[in-house]
C-alpha positions in Angstrom: -0.1 0.1 -0.1 2.9 2.4 0.8 4.8 1.5 -2.4 1.4 2.6 -4.3 0.8 5.7 -2.4 4.8 6.6 -3.3 4.3 5.7 -6.6 0.9 7.7 -7.1 2.7 10.8 -5.7 5.4 10.4 -8.1 3.3 10.2 -11.1 1.6 13.6 -9.9 4.9 15.1 -9.6 6.1 13.7 -13.1 2.9 14.3 -15.2 1.6 17.5 -13.3 2.6 19.7 -16.1 3.5 17.3 -18.9 0.9 14.1 -19.8 2.1 10.7 -19.8 2.8 9.0 -22.9 0.1 8.2 -25.1 -2.2 10.7 -23.0 -3.2 14.3 -23.5 -4.1 15.7 -20.5 -1.8 16.6 -17.4 -2.9 15.9 -13.8 -2.8 19.7 -13.1 -5.7 19.9 -16.0 -7.6 16.7 -14.6 -7.3 18.1 -11.0 -8.4 21.7 -12.2 -11.3 20.1 -14.3 -12.6 18.1 -11.4 -12.3 20.5 -8.5 -13.5 23.4 -10.5 -16.5 21.1 -11.6 -17.8 21.4 -8.0 -18.5 25.0 -8.5 -19.9 24.4 -11.8 -22.3 21.6 -10.5 -23.3 23.9 -7.7 -24.4 26.4 -10.1 -26.1 23.8 -12.3 -27.9 22.4 -8.9 -29.4 25.7 -8.4 -30.4 27.0 -12.0 -31.5 23.8 -12.9 -34.3 24.1 -10.2 -35.4 27.4 -11.9 -35.5 25.8 -15.4 -39.1 25.5 -16.8 -40.5 21.9 -17.0 -43.8 20.2 -16.3 -42.7 18.8 -13.2 -40.5 21.5 -11.6 -41.3 21.9 -8.0 -39.6 25.2 -7.1 -41.9 27.0 -10.0 -45.0 24.9 -9.4 -45.3 23.9 -5.6 -43.1 26.9 -4.1 -43.8 29.9 -6.4 -47.5 28.1 -7.2 -47.8 28.1 -11.0 -50.3 25.2 -11.7 -49.2 22.5 -14.6 -51.4 24.0 -17.1 -49.9 27.5 -17.2 -46.5 26.1 -16.3 -46.8 24.1 -19.7 -47.7 27.2 -21.7 -44.8 29.5 -20.4 -42.6 26.2 -21.1 -43.5 26.2 -24.6 -42.8 29.8 -24.9 -39.6 29.4 -23.4 -38.6 26.5 -25.6 -39.7 28.4 -28.7 -37.1 31.5 -27.3 -34.2 29.0 -27.1 -34.3 28.0 -31.1 -32.8 31.3 -32.3 -30.4 31.6 -29.1 -29.4 28.2 -29.7 -28.4 29.1 -33.5 -26.3 31.8 -32.2 -24.7 30.0 -29.6 -23.9 27.5 -32.2 -22.5 30.2 -34.6 -20.5 31.4 -31.7 -18.9 28.3 -30.9 -17.9 27.0 -34.4 -17.0 30.1 -36.0 -15.4 32.2 -33.7 -11.4 31.9 -33.4 -9.8 32.1 -30.1 -6.4 31.7 -28.6 -8.3 30.5 -25.4 -10.2 27.8 -27.5 -13.9 26.7 -28.5 -15.2 26.4 -25.1 -13.2 28.0 -22.2 -14.1 31.6 -22.9 -17.6 30.8 -22.3 -17.1 29.8 -18.6 -16.3 33.1 -17.8 -18.4 35.2 -20.2 -21.5 33.2 -19.6 -21.0 32.2 -15.9 -21.5 35.8 -14.7 -24.7 36.8 -16.6 -26.1 33.2 -15.2 -25.2 33.7 -11.7 -26.7 37.2 -12.0 -30.1 35.9 -13.2 -30.2 33.2 -10.7 -29.9 35.7 -7.8 -32.5 38.1 -9.1 -34.8 35.0 -10.0 -34.6 33.8 -6.2 -35.2 37.4 -5.1 -38.1 38.2 -7.0 -41.1 39.0 -4.9 -43.6 36.3 -6.2 -45.7 36.2 -3.2 -46.9 39.8 -3.8 -47.7 38.9 -7.4 -50.7 37.6 -9.5 -50.5 34.2 -11.6 -49.9 36.3 -14.6 -47.0 38.3 -13.3 -45.6 35.1 -11.8 -45.7 33.6 -15.1 -44.2 36.7 -17.0 -41.2 37.0 -14.5 -40.5 33.2 -14.5 -40.7 33.2 -18.2 -38.4 36.4 -18.5 -35.6 34.5 -16.4 -36.0 31.3 -18.6 -35.3 33.1 -21.6 -32.3 34.5 -20.1 -31.4 30.9 -18.9 -31.9 29.5 -22.4 -28.9 31.5 -23.7 -26.7 32.0 -21.0 -27.2 29.1 -18.3 -27.5 26.6 -21.5 -24.2 28.2 -23.0 -22.2 27.9 -19.8 -23.3 24.4 -19.1 -22.9 23.2 -22.5 -19.4 24.6 -22.6 -18.5 22.6 -19.4 -20.0 19.5 -20.6 -18.5 19.6 -24.1 -14.9 20.8 -22.7 -14.0 16.9 -22.4 -14.5 16.5 -26.1 -11.5 18.9 -27.1 -9.2 18.3 -24.0 -8.2 15.0 -25.4 -8.9 12.9 -28.5 -8.3 9.8 -26.6 -11.5 7.8 -26.1 -10.2 6.0 -23.1 -8.8 8.8 -21.7 -11.8 11.1 -22.0 -13.9 8.2 -20.0 -11.3 7.8 -17.3 -11.1 11.4 -16.7 -14.9 11.8 -16.9 -15.1 9.2 -14.1 -12.4 11.1 -11.7 -14.6 14.4 -12.5 -17.8 13.0 -11.8 -16.9 11.5 -8.4 -15.2 14.8 -7.4 -18.2 17.2 -8.9 -20.9 15.3 -7.3 -19.9 16.9 -4.1 -21.8 19.5 -5.0 -25.4 18.2 -5.4 -24.6 15.7 -2.6 -23.9 18.4 0.0 -26.7 20.5 -1.3 -29.4 17.5 -0.9 -28.1 16.6 2.7 -28.1 20.2 4.0 -31.3 21.1 2.0 -34.0 19.9 4.5 -32.1 20.5 7.7 -31.8 24.2 6.5 -35.6 24.2 5.6 -36.1 23.2 9.4 -34.2 26.0 10.6 -35.6 28.5 8.3 -39.2 27.5 8.3 -40.1 25.6 11.5 -41.5 23.0 9.5 -40.8 20.0 7.0 -41.8 21.7 4.1 -39.5 22.3 1.2 -41.8 24.5 -0.7 -40.9 27.6 1.1 -39.2 30.6 -1.0 -37.2 31.6 2.0 -35.2 28.5 1.8 -34.0 29.1 -1.6 -33.4 33.0 -0.9 -31.0 31.7 2.1 -29.2 29.1 0.2 -28.9 29.6 -3.3 -27.0 33.0 -3.6 -24.0 31.9 -1.8 -23.9 28.6 -3.5 -24.1 30.4 -6.7 -21.0 33.0 -6.1 -18.9 30.3 -4.5 -19.6 27.9 -7.3 -18.6 30.6 -9.8 -15.4 31.1 -7.9 -14.3 27.8 -7.7 -15.4 27.1 -11.2 -12.7 29.6 -12.4 -10.2 26.6 -12.0 -11.3 25.0 -14.9 -11.0 28.3 -17.2 -7.5 28.8 -16.0 -5.9 25.7 -16.1 -7.1 23.8 -18.7 -6.0 23.6 -22.5 -8.0 22.4 -25.7 -6.7 20.1 -27.9 -8.5 19.7 -31.2 -7.1 17.4 -33.8 -7.4 19.6 -37.0 -4.9 21.4 -39.0 -3.8 24.7 -38.0 -4.6 26.4 -41.3 -7.9 24.9 -41.4 -10.8 27.2 -41.1 -14.5 26.2 -40.7 -17.5 28.8 -41.6 -20.8 26.7 -42.1 -24.4 28.1 -42.1 -27.1 26.0 -40.3 -28.3 24.7 -43.7 -25.0 23.3 -44.6 -24.4 22.0 -40.9 -27.7 20.1 -40.8 -26.7 18.5 -44.6 -23.1 17.6 -42.7 -24.6 16.3 -39.5 -27.5 14.3 -41.7 -24.8 11.7 -42.7 -24.1 10.9 -39.2 -26.0 8.2 -38.0 -24.6 8.0 -34.4 -26.0 11.5 -34.0 -29.8 10.4 -34.5 -29.3 7.1 -32.6 -28.6 8.7 -29.6 -30.7 11.6 -30.2 -33.6 9.2 -30.8 -33.1 7.6 -27.6 -33.3 10.9 -25.6 -36.5 11.7 -27.6 -38.4 8.3 -27.0 -37.5 8.3 -23.3 -39.0 11.5 -22.3 -41.2 9.8 -20.0 -38.5 7.9 -18.1 -38.2 10.3 -15.3 -41.7 10.9 -14.4 -41.3 8.8 -11.0 -38.5 11.4 -9.8 -41.2 13.6 -7.7 -42.5 10.6 -5.8 -39.9 10.6 -3.2 -40.3 14.3 -2.4 -43.8 14.0 -2.5 -43.8 11.1 0.0 -41.8 13.5 2.3 -43.8 16.7 1.8 -47.4 15.2 1.7 -47.2 12.0 3.4 -45.1 12.9 6.1 -43.2 9.7 5.3 -40.5 10.4 7.7 -38.4 13.5 9.4 -36.1 16.3 8.2 -33.2 14.3 9.6 -34.3 11.2 8.1 -34.9 12.6 4.8 -31.5 14.3 4.7 -30.2 10.8 5.3 -32.4 9.6 2.4 -31.5 12.4 -0.2 -27.7 11.9 0.6 -28.0 8.0 0.0 -29.9 8.7 -3.0 -27.4 11.2 -4.2 -24.6 9.0 -3.5 -25.8 6.2 -5.7 -24.4 8.5 -8.5 -20.8 8.0 -6.9 -20.1 4.5 -7.0 -20.3 4.2 -10.9 -17.6 6.4 -11.4 -15.5 4.2 -9.6 -16.2 1.0 -12.2 -17.0 2.8 -15.1 -13.3 2.8 -16.6 -13.0 -1.0 -16.0 -16.8 -1.5 -17.8 -15.9 0.8 -20.8 -12.5 -1.2 -21.3 -13.6 -4.7 -20.8 -17.3 -4.5 -22.3 -17.5 -1.3 -24.6 -20.1 1.8 -24.3 -22.7 -0.3 -26.4 -23.1 -3.2 -24.1 -23.3 -1.0 -21.0 -25.8 1.2 -22.4 -28.1 -1.9 -23.6 -27.6 -3.5 -19.9 -28.1 -0.4 -17.7 -31.2 0.6 -19.7 -32.7 -3.0 -19.7 -32.2 -3.3 -15.7 -33.6 0.5 -15.4 -36.9 -0.8 -17.0 -36.8 -3.9 -14.0 -36.2 -1.5 -10.9 -38.9 1.2 -12.2 -41.2 -1.9 -12.3 -40.4 -2.7 -8.9 -42.0 1.1 -7.5 -45.0 0.3 -8.5 -46.1 -2.0 -5.3 -44.5 0.3 -3.4 -46.2 3.4 -4.1 -49.7 1.7 -3.7 -48.7 0.9 -0.1 -48.1 4.5 1.4 -49.8 3.9 4.8 -46.6 2.3 6.3 -43.9 4.5 7.9 -41.3 2.1 6.2 -42.2 2.6 2.6 -40.3 5.4 1.7 -37.1 3.4 2.9 -38.1 0.9 0.3 -38.5 3.4 -2.3 -35.0 4.8 -1.4 -33.5 1.4 -2.0 -35.3 0.9 -5.4 -34.2 4.5 -6.3 -30.9 3.9 -5.3 -30.3 0.9 -7.7 -32.2 2.9 -10.3 -30.0 5.8 -9.9 -26.8 3.9 -9.7 -27.7 1.8 -13.4 -28.7 5.3 -14.6 -25.6 7.0 -13.7 -23.7 4.5 -14.9 -25.2 4.9 -18.6 -25.3 8.5 -18.4 -21.7 8.8 -17.3 -21.1 7.3 -21.0 -23.0 10.1 -22.5 -20.1 12.9 -22.8 -17.7 10.5 -24.0 -20.3 8.9 -26.4 -21.1 12.8 -27.5 -17.4 13.0 -28.2 -17.0 10.0 -30.3 -19.9 11.0 -32.1 -18.2 14.4 -33.1 -15.1 12.7 -34.0 -17.0 10.6 -36.3 -18.7 13.5 -37.7 -15.2 15.3 -38.3 -13.7 11.9 -39.8 -16.8 11.7 -42.3 -17.2 15.2 -43.7 -13.9 16.7 -42.8 -15.6 19.7 -40.5 -15.7 19.9 -36.8 -18.7 21.3 -35.9 -19.4 20.7 -32.3 -21.6 23.9 -31.7 -23.9 23.1 -34.7 -24.8 20.0 -33.2 -26.8 21.9 -30.4 -28.4 23.8 -33.4 -29.4 20.7 -35.0 -30.7 19.3 -31.8 -33.4 21.8 -31.7 -35.4 19.1 -33.6 -35.4 17.6 -30.6 -37.0 20.6 -28.8 -39.6 20.5 -31.0 -40.4 17.1 -30.3 -40.0 17.7 -26.9 -42.5 20.5 -27.1 -45.0 18.0 -28.3 -44.0 15.1 -25.9 -44.3 17.5 -22.9 -47.9 17.9 -23.1 -48.1 14.3 -22.2 -47.3 14.6 -18.5 -49.7 17.7 -17.7 -52.6 15.6 -19.2 -51.5 12.6 -17.4 -51.6 14.9 -14.1 -54.8 16.5 -14.9 -56.7 13.0 -15.8 -55.3 11.0 -12.8 -56.5 13.9 -10.5 -54.0 17.0 -9.9 -56.3 19.5 -11.0 -58.1 22.4 -9.4 -61.6 20.6 -9.7 -60.3 17.9 -7.6 -58.5 20.1 -5.0 -62.0 22.1 -4.4 -63.8 18.8 -3.9 -61.4 17.9 -1.4 -62.0 20.9 0.2 -59.0 23.1 -0.7 -59.0 26.5 -1.8 -57.7 25.3 -5.5 -55.0 27.8 -5.9 -52.4 24.8 -5.3 -53.5 22.2 -7.2 -50.8 19.9 -5.4 -53.0 20.1 -2.4 -54.6 17.3 -4.0 -51.6 15.0 -2.7 -52.5 15.5 0.8 -55.1 12.8 0.0 -54.0 9.4 0.3 -56.5 7.9 -2.6 -55.1 10.4 -5.1 -51.6 10.1 -4.0 -51.5 6.5 -4.7 -53.3 7.1 -8.1 -51.1 9.5 -9.4 -47.9 8.1 -8.3 -49.0 4.8 -10.0 -49.4 6.6 -13.1 -46.1 8.2 -13.0 -44.5 4.9 -12.5 -46.0 3.4 -15.4 -45.4 6.3 -17.3 -41.7 6.0 -16.3 -41.5 2.3 -17.6 -42.8 3.2 -20.9 -40.2 5.8 -21.2 -37.2 3.4 -20.2 -38.6 0.8 -22.9 -38.8 3.2 -25.6 -35.4 4.8 -24.4 -33.3 1.2 -24.9 -34.5 0.6 -28.2 -32.1 2.8 -30.4 -29.1 1.6 -28.6 -29.3 -1.6 -30.2 -28.3 0.1 -33.5 -25.3 1.9 -32.1 -21.9 0.1 -33.4 -19.4 2.9 -33.1 -16.6 0.7 -31.1 -13.8 2.1 -29.1 -11.4 0.8 -31.6 -12.9 2.3 -34.4 -13.0 5.4 -32.6 -9.1 5.2 -32.2 -8.6 4.8 -35.9 -10.7 7.7 -36.9 -8.4 9.8 -34.6 -5.4 8.6 -36.1 -7.0 9.2 -39.6 -7.6 12.7 -38.4 -4.2 13.2 -37.2 -2.9 12.2 -40.4 -5.0 14.5 -42.7 -4.0 17.5 -40.5 -0.4 16.5 -40.6 -0.8 16.6 -44.4 -2.9 19.8 -44.9 -0.7 21.8 -42.7 2.6 20.6 -44.6 0.8 21.4 -47.9 0.2 24.8 -46.4 3.8 25.3 -45.0 2.2 25.3 -41.6 3.4 21.7 -40.3 5.0 21.5 -36.6 7.7 19.1 -36.0 5.8 17.2 -33.5 2.6 16.5 -35.7 5.0 15.4 -38.7 6.7 13.0 -36.2 3.5 11.9 -34.8 1.9 11.2 -38.3 5.1 9.6 -39.3 4.9 6.9 -36.4 1.1 6.3 -37.0 1.8 5.6 -40.7 4.9 3.3 -39.7 2.8 1.3 -37.5 -0.1 1.3 -40.1 2.1 -0.2 -42.8 3.4 -2.9 -40.3 0.5 -4.2 -38.9 -1.9 -3.8 -42.2 0.3 -7.0 -43.2 -0.5 -9.2 -40.2 -3.8 -11.2 -39.8 -5.6 -11.1 -36.2 -4.8 -14.1 -33.9 -7.5 -16.0 -32.1 -7.8 -15.2 -28.4 -6.3 -17.9 -26.1 -9.2 -18.0 -23.4 -6.5 -20.4 -21.3 -3.9 -18.0 -21.2 -2.8 -15.9 -18.2 -4.2 -12.4 -18.0 -1.0 -10.8 -19.3 -0.8 -12.8 -22.5 -4.7 -12.0 -23.1 -4.0 -8.5 -22.9 -1.2 -8.5 -25.4 -3.3 -10.6 -27.7 -6.1 -8.2 -27.9 -3.7 -5.0 -28.2 -2.2 -7.0 -31.1 -5.7 -7.4 -32.5 -6.8 -4.2 -31.9 -3.6 -2.6 -33.6 -4.0 -4.7 -36.8 -7.8 -3.6 -36.8 -6.7 0.0 -36.6 -4.5 -0.4 -39.1 -6.7 -1.9 -41.6 -9.1 1.2 -41.2 -6.3 3.7 -41.2 -4.7 1.9 -44.4 -8.1 2.4 -46.2 -7.8 6.1 -45.7 -4.3 6.1 -47.3 -5.5 4.3 -50.3 -8.6 6.1 -50.8 -7.4 7.9 -53.6 -6.1 4.6 -55.9 -9.8 3.5 -56.6 -12.1 4.6 -59.3 -13.8 6.9 -56.8 -10.7 8.5 -55.5 -9.6 9.2 -59.0 -12.6 10.8 -60.1 -12.4 13.1 -56.9 -8.8 14.0 -57.4 -9.9 14.7 -61.2 -12.3 17.0 -60.1 -10.2 18.9 -57.5 -7.5 19.5 -60.1 -9.9 21.0 -62.4 -10.9 23.4 -59.6 -7.5 24.1 -58.8 -6.3 24.7 -62.3 -9.3 27.0 -62.8 -8.4 29.0 -59.9 -10.4 31.1 -57.5 -12.5 32.9 -59.8 -12.8 30.1 -62.4 -13.4 26.9 -60.6 -17.4 27.0 -60.7 -17.3 27.1 -64.4 -15.6 24.1 -64.8 -18.8 21.8 -63.1 -21.8 21.9 -65.4 -23.9 19.1 -63.9 -27.2 20.0 -62.8 -29.1 18.7 -59.5 -31.5 17.0 -62.0 -28.6 14.9 -63.9 -27.1 14.1 -60.6 -30.3 12.9 -59.0 -30.6 10.9 -62.5 -27.1 9.0 -61.3 -27.4 5.6 -60.3 -27.9 4.7 -56.7 -27.7 0.9 -56.4 -24.6 0.5 -54.4 -23.4 2.2 -51.3 -20.5 3.8 -53.3 -23.1 5.4 -55.9 -25.0 6.6 -53.1 -22.4 8.3 -51.6 -21.0 9.8 -54.7 -24.4 11.0 -55.7 -25.1 12.4 -52.3 -21.4 14.2 -52.3 -22.2 15.9 -55.9 -25.3 17.2 -54.8 -23.4 18.8 -51.7 -21.0 20.0 -54.2 -23.5 21.7 -56.3 -25.0 23.5 -53.3 -21.8 24.7 -52.1 -21.1 26.3 -55.6 -24.1 28.0 -55.7 -23.2 29.3 -52.2 -19.8 30.3 -53.3 -21.2 32.1 -56.2 -23.7 34.4 -54.2 -21.2 35.1 -51.8 -18.5 35.9 -54.6 -20.9 38.3 -56.3 -21.9 39.9 -53.3 -18.5 40.4 -51.3 -16.1 40.2 -54.3 -17.7 42.1 -57.3 -14.1 42.5 -58.7 -13.0 39.0 -58.3 -12.2 36.9 -54.7 -8.6 37.4 -53.5 -7.3 35.1 -50.9 -7.3 35.7 -47.4 -4.3 35.7 -45.2 -4.9 33.8 -42.3 -1.4 34.6 -40.6 -3.2 37.7 -39.4 -4.7 35.6 -36.3 -1.3 34.5 -35.4 -0.3 38.0 -34.9 -3.2 39.1 -33.2 -3.3 36.2 -30.7 0.2 36.6 -29.8 -0.6 40.8 -29.5 -3.3 39.6 -27.4 -1.4 37.2 -25.1 1.1 39.9 -24.5 -1.3 42.5 -23.6 -2.9 40.1 -20.9 0.3 39.2 -19.5 1.0 42.8 -19.4 -2.3 43.8 -17.8 -1.8 40.8 -15.4 1.5 42.1 -14.1 0.4 45.9 -14.1 -2.6 45.1 -11.8 -0.1 42.9 -9.6 1.7 46.1 -9.4 -1.1 48.5 -8.6 -2.0 46.1 -5.8 1.6 46.3 -4.2 1.5 50.0 -4.7 -1.8 50.3 -2.9 -0.3 48.2 -0.3 2.6 50.9 0.2 0.3 53.7 -0.2 2.6 55.3 -2.9 0.2 57.8 -4.5 2.2 58.9 -7.4 2.8 55.0 -8.5 -1.1 54.5 -8.0 -1.8 57.1 -10.5 0.6 55.9 -12.8 -0.3 52.2 -12.9 -3.9 53.3 -13.1 -3.4 55.2 -16.3 -1.5 52.2 -17.8 -4.0 49.9 -16.8 -6.5 51.8 -19.0 -4.1 52.4 -21.7 -3.9 48.2 -21.8 -7.7 47.8 -21.5 -7.7 50.0 -24.5 -5.4 48.0 -26.3 -7.0 45.0 -25.4 -10.5 46.4 -26.8 -8.6 47.3 -30.0 -7.0 43.8 -30.5 -10.5 42.1 -29.6 -12.2 44.2 -32.5 -9.4 43.3 -35.2 -9.7 39.5 -34.2 -13.6 40.0 -34.2 -13.3 42.2 -37.9 -10.5 39.2 -39.2 -13.2 36.8 -38.4 -15.7 38.2 -40.3 -13.3 38.7 -43.5 -12.0 35.1 -42.9 -15.8 34.1 -42.9 -16.9 36.0 -46.0 -13.5 34.4 -48.3 -14.4 30.7 -46.8 -17.8 31.0 -47.9 -17.2 32.6 -51.5 -14.1 29.9 -52.1 -15.0 26.5 -50.1 -15.4 24.3 -53.1 -11.7 25.4 -54.4 -10.1 25.3 -51.0 -11.8 21.8 -50.5 -10.2 21.0 -53.9 -6.7 22.0 -52.9 -6.8 20.2 -49.6 -8.0 17.1 -51.5 -4.9 17.4 -53.9 -2.6 18.2 -51.0 -3.7 14.7 -49.4 -3.8 12.8 -52.5 -0.4 13.7 -53.5 1.0 13.0 -50.1 -0.8 9.6 -50.0 0.8 9.0 -53.3 4.2 9.1 -51.9 4.5 8.1 -48.4 8.1 7.5 -48.5 8.7 10.9 -49.0 6.7 12.0 -46.1 8.3 9.6 -43.8 11.5 11.0 -44.6 10.2 14.5 -43.5 9.1 12.8 -40.5 12.3 11.1 -39.5 14.1 14.7 -40.0 11.5 16.1 -37.7 12.1 13.4 -35.2 15.8 14.2 -35.4 15.2 18.0 -35.0 13.1 17.2 -31.8 15.6 14.9 -30.2 18.3 17.9 -31.2 16.1 20.2 -29.1 15.1 17.9 -26.1 
């Protein structure tokens, strides 16, 4: 044990600022991401309870908005999210920043999110009419649709670009989840006890509780979350010279080819009823007095702790069984344990019944968490596949295309209010039971209606869980294939940068190693696994077979231009390149009707037909952009300006940081002349920062225009660079060997 502890400490020191071989994240990044995640999850815990949904207890039970009115403003909120999501997607994919694709928004979107959260809680709902309550909650939620969703998505998506290694992403997600779950666990334990102290009763539906607890949680959470912003670095496998500027329609066409996106999305859309039972535990405590506040604190702590344990076993299961098997197995078990809840909720007379429900919920949460833990890793794999298939990394546009799911959710979310209404959770039933009808949830004080409504919710959850599992049977993106795709992306990026004169020695050396390994293992055949062999031998055999499988996929990429389809692709690319920026569109004369008349009997014919239709659309878009922005002919954009501006931005931020530190010291010494001089310098540096930001924004806009006008031509040049490089791998390997020598000399 002592030796293992010393070994771990040694690894922490060794890899604190430098990742282990074959990995991409330093231990400093992993610790910062995980500890900073505690702060993020404090914010998520608070704001999630302010987000409109049909079953929201803070908005429904505490503020007092009935399910019907809640559903109406929920629809308006979701509709408002459509344009806001499209804006968010464009900002993520089309903004160039030295800080990365997601990191900047942890700061710029975190501040308004926290401000909105504090204002939401301190709004005096108790002095408002129902209409005013609805208007206020809706206004805040429109803000949350942009700022909070942007903030939360940036944190969740950051793992996609911190490492291209799927196994490493899964390992880091496990560590992150263990640490960050401290936030909701602590909140769930403390909330019932604090509620008793604040209100003198067992209720959790008193706004004073949230006004006392949520503001400090939000502010502390934001401060802690800045560890993620400061200490992580994005690492996207993409050519440095590659630029992406896509419209929504282009992104939709690109993502339409990503079957895994639709499989995972469909699972979520079909399983919309699966979480219907989640309110029942809180209802038992609040309306059936099933336990004391102290006991309920223990219950929520245990239930919340169910999400902790899967984080410890997930890496092992992923390595051993793969994501698909885990997703299917956990969802099937989920169905079974939801069914077990039905006899429990039908026997609310016993004081011990809430503990039986806890046991069932704990197992359910354990199983569900194990499946949910895979979601970020699966989404990252899906984005790698998108880049592999289409050549474009469009992380943000996935959210925009996901608006289709919001439309589906709008329709399906109406099911739960109908179930509530028909099972008796309505004003008429409340009045018939002797209540005022102002809060329909008073119906739950009646034992008969409590059992009836809870039973309906459990059955709805079973149906949702069954529908949720079906799509996962069609998910076949294995971990081995993902590794192969990342290798292909690295090789493509190296060739593209080499063709544009921007390849680094490190990228050349790595691509050279990947190609050499591919050529070595492509000649081998997989060996049968010896089941009786020892663990070490089995591991080596599996690793060997995996390398052979990966080599086969990478070799297909290296040979892609040798077949008939590849030759046609390079011939067309050569025509575009020869015609130049202002003549390429005239070299392609096929119409959409002619392309649609082409044969589509084989997968290759279908793909060729689809690619040509996409090309026609891109040429038309390029011609429109050229006519609008380049009436005298398209001129190339010099992308090197970004490197200059990013260096200026870095130097400005360093100077501003040093000056602020000096100003702090001057104030401590009470040196008035120095304070005035440093204040002036800070103002000058801030003006410079704003000017540099304006120039980056202007260059980004100019680059966007050029990319739209020249996309087919630029794609053709990229194809030729890659095809010529693949045709002479020996020459590339010689360049890679020279790069290795230069790296060795530096070291």
